Structure formats: C-alpha cells, structure tokens
N, C-alpha and C positions, 0 to 999 in steps of 0.2 A: 200716289196718283191723285188722291183727293186734293192735296196741296197744289199740285200742278193745275188741276181744273179750276181751283179758286184763283190762281194767278192769271190764267187765260181769261177767265170771266172778268176779272177786275181790269185787265189791260184792254180788252176789246169792248167794254161797256161804253156805249155812246158813240161808237165808230160809225161814221156816215157811210152808207152804202153807195152813195153817188160817186161816180168816177171823177177823179181830180188829177191834174198833172202834178206829179210829185218829183221833188229833187232831194228827197230824204233817202240817203244811202249809207250803208255801213262802210267801214274802211275796206273790207274785203270786196264789196260790190263796186266801190269806187275804182279799185284796181281792175276788176273784170270789165267795167264799162269804159275803161281808159280815161277816167276823170283824173287829171293830173293835179294833185294838190299843190305842187310847186308852181304850176301855171296859175291856178286859182289864187295863190298867195301873191302873185304879181298883180293881178287885177283887183284884189281886195286887200288893201294894206291893213296892218294890225291897228286896232283901236286901243291905244295905250290906256291903261286902267287909271285914268284920273277920275275925278268925281263923276263926270258924265258917263265915262266908260264903265265904272262900277255900277252906276244906275242901270245901264243897259243890260249888263250880264246878270245883275240881281233880278231884274224884271223877267228875263228869260228863265232863270233858275226857278223863280216862283211859279211861273207858268208850267214848267215841267213837273214840279211837285204836285200841282193841281191835277195834271193829267193822270198821274200815277197814284193819286190819293187812294188809300186803302190797300195798296199792294202788300201782301203778307210776307212774312219771313220764309225763306231767306231772301235778303235784299240783293241788290247788285249796284255796280257803278255804271253810270252813263257818262261818257266823256267824248270830246271831239271838238269840232269847230263849226261856227256859223259864218256863212258868207252873205252879207246883208247889202241890199241895193241902196241907192241914194234916197229912195223913198221910205226905207225901213222894212221893206219886204224881204223875207228870208229867201234868197235864191237857192242856196245849197245848205243842207244840214247834214254833215258827215259825222257819224257816231261810231262808237266802239263800246261793246258791253264787256264788263269784267265781272265774271260770276263763276262760282264753283257749283252752281246748281246742276244736278244730274240730268235735267231735261233742258239743256242749254239751247238746243235747236228750236224747240217749241217756244222757249222764252224769246229768242231772237225774232222769230216770226211775229209774235204778239207785240213786241216792242215796235217793230217796223209799222205794223198796222196802226198802233196808237199814235205814234209820231206823225205819220202821214195824214191821218184824219184830224188830229187835234191841232196841228200847227199849220195847216194848209193856207189859211188866210190870215194868220197872225202876223203882226208887224211890231218892230222895235222902234224905239225913239231914235231919230237920226238927225241931230242938230247940225252935223257937219255937212249934210246934203251931198255926201260922197260915199261910194261903196267902201265897206270895211269888213274885217273879219274879227271874230272873237273866239277864243278858246274857252272851254267849259269842262268842269268835272263835278258831277252831281251824284250824291248818294241817294238811292231810291230804296225805301224800306230800311230795315235794320241790318247793319253789316258788322261783323266782328271787328274790333279795333285794329287787329293785326293787319287788316287790308288797307288801312289808311296810309300805311307806309309803303305800299307796293304800287300805288297808282302813279304812272309817269306824268310828268309835267308837259302838257300839250304845247305850251308856249316856249319851252326851252329851245336852245340851239339845236337845230336838226341838221345832220350831215348824213350822207350816204356812205356806208362802209362796204368794204369788199377787198378783193385781191387788187394789188397794184394801186391802192388808194391810201393817202395820208390826210389827216384832218387837223393836226395841230403843228405849231411852229417847233416845239421840242422834238416831235416825231420827224419832221422834215430835216432838222439840224442833225439829228443822230443817225439818220438812215445811211447805211453803208452801201447797199446794193441800189444805187440811185437809178441805174438804167431800167430797173423793174417798175418804177413808179410811172403811172400814166394819168392819174387823177389827183389833184391837190385841192382840197376844200379848206380854205382859210377864211370862211365867211363868219361874220358876227363875232369878231375878235377885237373890235375897237382899234383896228390898225389905223395909224395916222399916215403911213407911207407904204408903198409896195415893198415887201421884204425881199432882199436880194437872194434869200435862200431858194426862191423859185427857180433860179438858174442852175441849180444843182442837178436838175432832172432833164436830160437831153431828149427823153422819149415822152415827155409830158404832152397829153392830148387835151386835157380839160383843166382849166384854172378857174376857181371860184373865189372871188374876193368880195362878194356882195355883203351888204349890211355892215360895212365898216365905216370909218370916218375919213376916207381919202379925199383930200382937196386937190390932189394932183396925182397923176399916174403916167409913168412912161414904161411901156412894155416893149422890150427889145426882142422881137420874134426871131431874129437871126440866131439868138441863143436858145430858142425853143422851137426848133425846126419842124416839130410834129404837132404843134398846138392847133387844135381844131375849134375848140369852144372856149370863149372867154366871157365871164360873168362879172360885171362891175356895177350892177344895179344897186340902188339905195346907198349912194355915197354923196359927195359934194363936188363932183367934177363939173367943169365948165368946158366950153368950146376950146378955150386956150390952154387948159391945164391937162387935157388928155392927148397923149401922143403914142402912136403905135408905128413901129417901123414897117416899111413896105414888105408885104408877104403874100404868098399864094396858098397859105395853109388854113388860116382862120376862116371857118365857114359859118359859125354862129356867134353873134356878138349881142350881148344883153347889157344895155346901158340905161335902162329905165330908172326913173326916180333919181335924177341928178339935177344939174342946173344948166342943161343945154338949152339954147334958144334957137338952134338950127342943127341940121345934121352936121356933126363935127367933121373937120377935114381928116381926122384920124381914121374915120370909117373908110374913106377912099383909099387908104393905104392897104386895106384888105381886099386885094383885087379879085379874089374868088369868093367873096362873102355871099352866102346864100340866104341867111336869116338875120334880120336886124330888128331888135326890140328897143324902141325909143320912147315908149309911152311914159306918161306921168312926168314929162318935162314940159315946160311952158315954151312951146316952139313959136314964139312971136316973130321970129325973123325967117321963118320958112318961106322960100320963094321958088320960082321956076328953076333957078340955078342950083338949088339944093339937091336936085335929083341927078345931077350929072355924074358920070363915071360910076354908076351903080348897076351896070348892065347885067351882072350875074345874079342880082338879088331875086329871090323867089318869094320871100315872106317878109312883109313890112308891118310892124306894129306901131301905130301912132295913137294908142289908147289914151284918152283923157289928156290931151296935149294943148287944150285951150284954143283949138283951131276954129276960126269963124269962116275961113275959106280954105279949100284945098287947091294949091297952085296947079295951073294947067300943065306945068312941067312934069307932072306925074306920068304923062304919056311916054316919057323917055325910058321908063322901066318896063321894057317890052317883054321881059321874061317873068314878070311878077305873077305869082299864082294865088297868093293870099294877101289881103290887106285888111287890117283891123283899125277901124276909125270910131270905135265905141266911145261914148261919153265925151263928145266934143260939142261945138255949137254951130254946126254946119246947117245952113238953110237950103243949100243946094250942092250938088256934085257937079264938077266941071264936065262938059261934054267929052273932053279929052280922055276921061277915064275909060271910055268905051274903046280906046286904042289898045288897051291891055288885053290882047287877044288870048293870052294864056291864063287869064284870071279864072280860077275855079271856086274861090271862096271870098265872098264880099260881106263884110261885117260893118254895118253903118248904124247900128241900134243906138238909142239914147242920143239923138241929135234933134234938129228942128226942121227936118226935110219935109217939104210940101209936095215935092214931085221927084221922080227919078229921070235921068237923062233919056231923051226920046229914043235914041238908037241903042238901047240896051241889048238888042238882038245881036249886035256885033260881038258881044262877049259869048262866043259860041261854046266855050269850054266851061261856062259857069254852072256849077253843080249845087252850091249852097249859098243862100242869101239870108242874112239876119238883118231885118230892118224894123224890128219892133221898137216901140217907144219913140215914134216920130209923129208927123202931122200929115201923113199920106191919106188921100181920099180916092185916089185912082192910080192906074198903072198906064204907062205908055202903050199905044196900040201894038207895037212890034214885040212887046214883052212875051207874048205867047209863042214866039219863035225860038225861045231858049229851050231847045229840045233836050238838053242834058240836065236841066234843073231837077234835083231830087228832094231838096228841102227848101221851103220858103216860110219865113216867120214874119208875119205882118201884124202881130199882136200889138195892142195898145196904140192904135192909130185912129184915124177919123173916118173910117169907111162906114157909109150908111147903106150902101148896096154892095153886093158881092162882085168883085172885079171879074168881068167875063174872060179876061185874058188868062186867068188861072186855069180855066177849063181846057185850054189848048195844050197845057203842059203834060204830055202823055207819059213822061218818066217820073212825074212827081210822086214821091212816096210819103212825105210828111209835110203837112200844112198847118200852120198856126195862125188863126185869125181871131184869137181871143180878145176880149176887152175892146171891141169896136162898138159900132152903133147900128148893128144889123137888126132890123125890126122883124124880119121873117127868116125862117130857115132857108138857106141857099139851096134850092132844089137842083141847081146845076151840079152840085156835089155828087148827086146820085149817078151821074154819068162817069165819074172818075173812079172806076173800079180798081185801079191800080194803087189807090191810096192805102197806106198801111196805118198811118196815124193822123188823126184830125183833132185839133183843139178849137173848141167853140165857146168856152166858158166866158161869162161876163158880158154877153150880148143881150140886148133888151128882150129878144124873142124868147129867151130861156126863162124869163120871169113870168111868162104866161103859163108855165107848167109844162116842161118839155116831155114828161112821160105821158101826159094826156093828149096834148095837141100834136106833138111831133113824134110820138112813140113809134108809129109805123115807119116814118121816114128814117128815124135813127136805127130801127131794127133792120131796115133795108141796107143801110150803110154797114151794119155789122155782118149782114149776109155776104157783103162784098169783101169780108175779111178785113174791114177797116176798124181799127180801135179808136173809139170816139171818146174824147174827154170833155165833159160839160159840167 
C-alpha cells in the first residue's frame, strides 16, 4: 500500500486542476469511444524514422521520462501512437500500459491524469507541415529484463484476424474450404501486382491490398460476386492504371494515397457505391464532370487533396450525407454545396475559408460541422435556422465577437470556439441551457483570470449541466 501511495503521489504531482480538452485515451477507451485507429491511420500517415523522425520520437520520449521522473519500482511500459497535426500539436495520444503491478487500475488512472495534464499544450517538431503519426514504446522506472522481449511492435504489420479471414498468401493458396473465406487481408506485403489467388474465394466480402507497391490493378468483380469493401490505399495507382469491372456489390472503396488526379472512371463502374475515400491524392483535374454517375454515394472523403476550389458540380451528389474536405486550400465553398439536402456531416477544417455560403439553412439535415482552423469571423444570417445541428467546432478562427446565430441553435449539444479573439465572456451562452460541452480555451478574456472575473458566469454554465473546458 505504501508503494502504491508513492506511485500515485509521483504521478499526480504537478497536475493542473484547470479543465482542458484532452484527446489522451487508452486503447481500451479508444474502442469504447469509437475512435477508429484505422481511420486515424488514414488521416495521419506514418513518419518514417529517418533522422528527423528519430528526432521527433526521441523528443517525445524525453518529455515522457521527465513527466514520470521519480516513479519508483516496479516500473511499467508505456506504448502506443501519437497523431500529430501539421503545426506539431498532438491531436491524439493513444496509449497502452504493460505492467504486472497488483494495483493496475489505480496505476492506469494516475497515468491518464499525468499524461492529460503534462502534454496538453506540448508540441513536436514538424518540418513536414503535414499531419503524421508516430509509434512509441517507453520503459518507465525499472523493469525486469524479461519484459523487454514481450513488448509488441506498434509499427508492425497489423491485420484483423478472426473466423472466415486470411492474412497471408501462403494461407490463401493452401486454403481448401474456399467458400468459407469472407475477408482477405493482403496489406503491407510489398506486392507488385494483384495476386490471382484472390479469385479462389467466391464468397469474399472484403479485400484489403493497402500499403503495397501496386502500380496497376484490375479487379474482376464478376469473379468476386459478393465483394462489398475494397481497400487499395497507399499504392502507386493512377487514373489509367486502375480498372474495376461493372458491378452492383462494392459499397466501400478506399483509394487514398495513390496518384489520382481526378475521380477515376473505375469508380463509376461501382454503381451502388456508398462510400468513396479519395484523400491524399493531388486532385488537380477535379471538375464539374468528375461527380457524374455517383448518385448512390453517401460518404465522400477528399482529405488533403490540394484543392483550391471545390467544383460546383458537387451538387450532383444529391444523396451525399458526409463530406470531408480537411487540409485543403479552399478560400470559399461553392453555393451549390447547399443543394446537398441530405448532408448531415460537413468537415471543412484546416482550410482558408473567410465565410460560409449564405444559404446554409438549406442543409436542413446538417447535424455536425467541423470548421476549425480557418479564417471565419462571422456566420451567415440564416445559419441559426439549422435546427438539427448538435455539434459545431469553430475553434482557431478569427472571431472577435460571439456569432449571435449560434444562440438560435436549440439542439446544439457541443460548441467549440477555442483559440479565437473573444475579449469578453459570451453571455449569450447562458441562454443555451441545452449545451452539454463548451470549449473556450485560448481566448483573450481568459487571460484576465477566469476564476475571478468570470467565476460566477462559469458556475452558472455548470449549473445548466454544461461541461466547460477553459
């Protein structure tokens, strides 16, 4: 018990009591919160450990060692992944604790507190000016040598295993009961061509070939009549070198991080396609015609595609529900985007937007809007008519006054207006009793001492059951 108290005291020493937005989660919590590490991996590519990469990870490890300085025996392993923004800010820190300590639950809680408080505002070097991820494995305190051989490699090839699933070419070749196989994961095997063995499995529903070295790919879906999900991301494919036979089965197609300059014609062969992930290609030839014959699409990802304009032809995608335009160079959105009447999730963060389309109220199904890291200073008048909005993120913009349209959003549950230029606490927030989460950190009025000058107002927000992060 005495040892445990020493551990807890050491870990919690110096923890700031002020509330801060945290994205520090254990791997178990990530699953509970539905934080998909595979999706994060698509938005944050690996930072290969060259000289600069090693410098970044060594800097992080040194910082961790400082945080846990003085931790007594027995020690533990801290391992996981960092997801870093283009500015060097840690967006997500996902961790796992490996320890045989009898008080593991208390240890986990103390580690969470220490990481959340100690790394909230810490930044990494980012010379690439692009988001990236790093794996890490750090020994804290003194650990028996035998554990050094039991720590898994976070950066190793990762595949999902289970019934009806194969993960290697030898397995696929030797399989006798081919009708039983539904998922084939041949990712990160340095394949130069699509292996013909994939056609042994008539009931295949998911085919993953990501992270190989494919410069061309022809997928004959007639021989895979049940194929629903196809993953070809992180290869060397071009508009001309990808062909898919016409089909009504493929619903999800991931072709991120290739060499496409436009939506390839192969996409239109998937006549019932619902989800298309095309981010991290340089879509320099995207035009109004690019969106034709995609009428079944519900989810479109154009993340970090070098877009300076979004073609007006986007209006053709009348069934679109989700669009991701993160990390482009857009200065405006076309008015035609308001024709997407079924849109419920709009993600336009990390662009150069100075305003939003005036008739935003036409997006009557809109529930979630991420517009942080832009240059917005106002909202269009009809914005307050978006009666179904439940989450709005306007952090890291140019607001000097609180946009009054926000007050009209009666269903809004979560609002982030952090890192703007608000000189006073927005008292209009007191009327928004339905708010569950409010993020205010980084605004000038907080520098005046929030607990003294705005303590009563913040207490009133908390009385409304609003969790305030400042």
